[in-house]
N, C-alpha and C positions, 0 to 999 in steps of 0.2 A: 425191379418191377416198376410199373407205371402208376402214377397217382390216380386215385379215383376222384377226378374233378367232377363236380356237379355243374348245374347250370350257372354257378357263380363264375366259372370260366378260368381255369388254369391259375398260373402264378399271379396274373393280373387280378383275378377274382379274389385270390387269397390275400393279396396286398390291400385290396379295397376293404375286405372284411376286417383285416387287422386294423386299418385306419379307423373304420367304423367302431370297432370294439374299443380302441384306445380313446376315441372321442366320448363314447358312452361311459367308460370308466372315469374319465376326468370330470365329467359333468353330472354324474349320478350322485344322489345323496347316500345310496346304499350300493354295495358291491355285488349283491346277490344276482340281479339281472345281468350284470356284466359277466359274471362267472358262468351263467347259463349260456350266454352268447359264445363264450370261449369254448365251452363243451360242444356246442352245436357246430361251431366252425371246425374243430378238430375232427368231429365225426364225419362231417360232409366232405371236407377237403382231403382228409387223409384216410378215409374209409374204414371207420371202426363202428361197430354196433353199440358198444358200451363205453361210456366215458364217465369217470368219477373225478371230482375235484375236492380236495381237502385243503382248507386254508385257515389262517388265523385272522382275528379281527385287527390285530396290531402286530408290529414287528416283535418277534420273540414271544408272542402270546400263545395261548392254548390253540391246538389244532382241532377243527371240527369238520365233519363231512358235510360239504355245502351243496354239492350237485351230484345227482345220480341220473344220468341220461341213458335211456334205452332199457332200463331195468323194469321189472314187474312192479305193479302197484304195491304189492305186499313188501317187497324189498325196499322200495322208497319209503313206505310208511314206517318200517321197522328200523331202517339203518340211517336215514337222513338225519343230520344233526348229531351223529355219533361222535363222541370224544375220541381223538386219536392221540396216543402218547407220543410225544416228539422223540424221546430217546428210543422207543421201540421202532419207530420209522427208520432212524439212522442205522439200526442193527440189520434191517432187511434191505438196506441199500449199501452194501459193502463196495469198496473200491474195485473189487474183482468183477463186479457186474456193471461198472460204469463204462459203456462203450463209446460215449461222447460226453463232454462236460455236461453235467446235470441230467444225463439221459442214461437210465439204468434198465438193462434187459436181463431178466432171470429166466432161463429156460426151464422147462418142466423137469429135465434130468437133474437139475441142481435143486434139491429139496430145501425149502425154507419153512420156518415155523412162524406163521403170521395169523394170529387168532382174529384179526380184524378183516381178513380178506373176504371178498364176496365172490364165491365161485358160482358161475351160472350154468355150468355144464354137468356132465355125468360120467365122463371118462376118467379112469384111474390114472395116477401119475406115471405108472410104468408102462402104459400102453404106447407102443412105438408110433413114430410119426409116419404118415402116409408118404412123405417125401422129405428130403433133407431141409428144404426151405418151407415146409408146411408149418402153419401155426398150430401149436398144441394147446388144448383148452387149459392146461395148467401153466402155460407161459405167463409171464408178467412183464409189462412194459410201463415204466414210471418216468415221468419227466418232472423235475423239481422246478418250482417257481422261485427264482432267486431275485433278491433286490440288488441294488448297485454295489453293495459290499459282499455279495455272494452268500448272504444269509438266506435261509429257507423261509419264504412266506407261506409255503404250502407245496402241494404237488398234484399232478394230474396223472391218472392211470387209465389205460385203455385196454380193451379186450375185444376178441372176435372180429378180426379184420374181414371185410366183405369178400376179399379175394382168397381168403384162407391161407395167406402166406405171411411169413415173418417179414416185416418191412425191411427194405434195403437201407444201406447206410445213407444213401442220398436222400431217401424219404425221411429218415431219422434226423438228418441234418436240418432239413426244412422244418420238420416238426419242432426240433430243438430251437431253431431261430424264432419260430412263431411263438412258442411258449415263453422263451426268454424275453421277447419284446413285450408280450402282454404282462409278464411278471414285473418288468420295469415300469410299465404303465400303472399297474396296481400299486407298486411301491410309491411312485410319484403322486398318485391320487391320494394315497393315505398320508403322505407327507404334506400334500397341499391341504387336505382336510384338517390335519393336525395343526398346521400353521394358521388356518382360518379360525379354528377353535381357540388357539392360543391368543390370537389378536382380539377375538371377541371377548375372551376372558380378561385380557388387559384393559380393553375399553370399558368393560363392565366394572372392573376394579377401580379404574380412574373415575368413572361416574359415581360409584358408591363412595369413594374417598372424598370427592367434591361435596357430595351430600353430607357425608360425615363431618367434614370440617365446617360446613355451613351450619350443621346442627350443633356442633360443639361451640361454635361462635355464639349461637343463640343461647345455648345452655349456660355458657360462661357469663354472658352479658347480664342475665337475670340476678345471679348471686352477687356479681360485682356491683350492680346498681344498689342492691340491698345493703351491701357492706359500705358503699360510699355514702348512702343516705343515713344509715345509722351512725356512722363515724362523724358525719357533719353535724348531726344533732347533738352528739356527745360533746363535740368540740365547741359548739356555739351556745348550747343551752344546758350544759351539764349541771350547773348550780340550781337551775330552776326546775329540773326534771324531778318528778316524784319517784318514790321507791319502785312502784309498780311499773312506771314507764321505763325506768332504767332497766329493770329485769326483762321487760318486753324487748327492748332494744338489744340487750345482751343475748337474748334468745335468737333474735334475727341474725346477729353476727355469728353466733355459734352454728346455726343451721346453714347459713350461706357459706361459711368457710368449710363446713363438712361436705357440702355439695361440691364445692370447688375441688376439695381434696379427692373426693370420689371420682370426679371426671378425670383429673390428671393421673390418678392411680391406674384407671382403666387404660388411658392412652399409653402410659409408660409400660404397663404390663403387655399390652398388645405389641408395642415396639420390640420388647424383649423376646416375645414369642416369635415374631417374624425373623428376628436375628438369630434365633436358636440359642438364646442365652439364658433361658429359664431352666433351672435345675430343681428337682424335687428330692426330698429326703423321705423315702418310704420306710416306715417303721410300724410295728404293732402299736396301735393307739386305741384308747377307750372310746367306744362309739357314743356312749351316753355323755361323756365329758364333752365331746364335740357338739352334741345336741344342746346341752345346757349352756355352753359358752355362746353358741350361735343365738339361742333364745335371749340370753342376757344382753347381748349386743343390740339385737333388734328391739327389745323392750325398752332399752335406754333411749332410743330414738323415737319410739312410739309407745309411751307409757299408757296411753288410753286403750290400747288393744290387748286382747286376751290370747294367750298362746297355751295350747294343751299338747302334751307329749304322751303318746301311748306306746307301750312296749311290754313284752313279757320277759321277765328276768329269768336266767341271766342272759344278757345280750353279749355276744362274742365280740372280741376286738376285731378291728379291721386293719388291713395293710394299706397305709396311706400317708400322705404328708399332712400332718395335723393342721398346720396353719392354713394350707390351701383348701383343705376340706371344710374348715370353718368358714373360709371365704365363700365357697360354693353354697353351703347351706344358708349362710347369712344373706347372700344375694337372692336365693329362692324365697326366703322369708320376707325380705324387703319387697320383692315383687308381689308376693301374696297380699301384703298390706296394701300396696298401691292399687292392685286390681281386684279388690274384694269389697263387699258391702261394709260400710263403716262399723256397724253394730254386730258384726259376726266374728266368732273366734277363728283363729288359725290353728289347724291341727297338724301335728308332726307324728307320723306313724313310722315305727321302726320294726322291721321284720327280718328274720334271719332264715336263710336256706342252707343247704348242705355246703355250698361254696361261697355264698355272698351274703352281704348285709345290705338291705335296701332301706333308704330313708326317703319318705315321701312327705311333701308339704301340700296340704289340702286347704283350699279356701272356697268360700261361697261368694259368687260374683257374676258379672256379665259373661265370663268365659272368653274364649278365643274364637274370633270369627273365622269363617272358612278362608277368607282372603288373607288372613294373617298366619294361618297354620304353617305355610311353607317358609315363612320368615323366621320361625322359632329356631334358635340356635345358629342362625346365619350371621355372618359378619356384617355389621352395620344394619342388622335387621330391626329397624325402628317400626314398632307396631303402630297401627292407625290411632289407637287410643293411648299411646305411650308418651304423653307429655311429660317433660322433665326426665327424658331418658336418652342416652347416647346410642342405644341399640347394641352395646357391646357386652353387657353383663352376661346374658345367656350363652353367647358365643364363647366367652372366656370360661364359663362354667363347663361347657362341653369339652373344650380343649384340656382343661385341668383334669377333669374326670377321666378322659381318654388316656392322658399321660399316666394316670394312676391305675391303668388297666381295668377301668370301670365302664359302666354304661349309664346313659341318661336319657330321659324321655318325658312325655307328658300325656295326660288324657284330659279332655275338657268337654263338658256338657253345657252349651250356651244357656245362660240365665240361671244356672244352678251351681255347679261345682267344677273346680279345676284342680288337678293334682300334678305337680312336678316331682319327679323322683330321680334318684341316682343310686347306683349300686356299686359296691367296692368289694374286693376279695376279703373274705373273713380269715381270721387266724384260727387254726385248729379245725 
């Protein structure tokens, strides 16, 4: 049979269309418009009323129906975006129906069970063809979109040829070449976009790390200066210092060394996380023991603050690493102290559900601004009001809770109250 070339103009027009689509694919932020162009090119140059394209967002990803060209509005509304099971697709494309590489023709006489098919006609499968080369409404023609390794990015299916005939092998070869080339262009575009995203991520990480090390340098400088000053006073004026002054300087030394220790612990833990060298010991642990230990640690550093714990007994055990859970809760308590009004208490609420135990730390304070909400739990997410912070604490909390099969989150009402919570699996 002859190709149904339109005003595009034969093979030259098809080549021009292919180049145009390839350019569109490579320069588009999204592939949907390019897939539409592919469908229209196949319809116009090869003469089919219906063209459907199923594709994945990424190599090996889930397949979805992306384009439905020529179909009724109801069909497009009901079937566009439909999930297509990749394994089921492979079952309806057996080697026996592959007449050319990646080109599968299944005649109506060979019945297939495909619950995702879109049948646009009314004729039964056993109705005879009007001629040996006539297209049957139950015929199916599918061309796989391969990448450079031959993996399926998706597929294109066509129906209702305008001349009413089964395409010749020559036509199928040209369709196959066209589809293969646009498939490669799609794969190249996705690889290009993935590389651009990877580079942007690396650049962003470098920028954040530069900011982090600058921040750490600043944070370390302050306690070091305090240690240096207090040590110098002890060294030169120890005999003349009164009891109160000595106690004050010892307090300065204690707080400064604790701050340095906290900074270096965060940095070392982050390094171990990045290297995949952090291991957790998940055991049944007493929830209330964790709460009491965390409160005791925080109260020792902030004896002027009030901490209240509320829970209904009995509180079930949780499956967790005890030491790391105390670390998480202590960090949340320290943040609550830092970002709350000085004369307000800190509340710890413990609630159990059928599967989890949730621990929430609630404080009254300025809350979290809209600009800072996206930074919460991010790496190096230094909040605008977070003086004296490396921006690693909440990120580490999220990583630890996630590794213990838990969840973490927050709610904040500016000027009133903020609640940070985490939940872990319960025992029993």
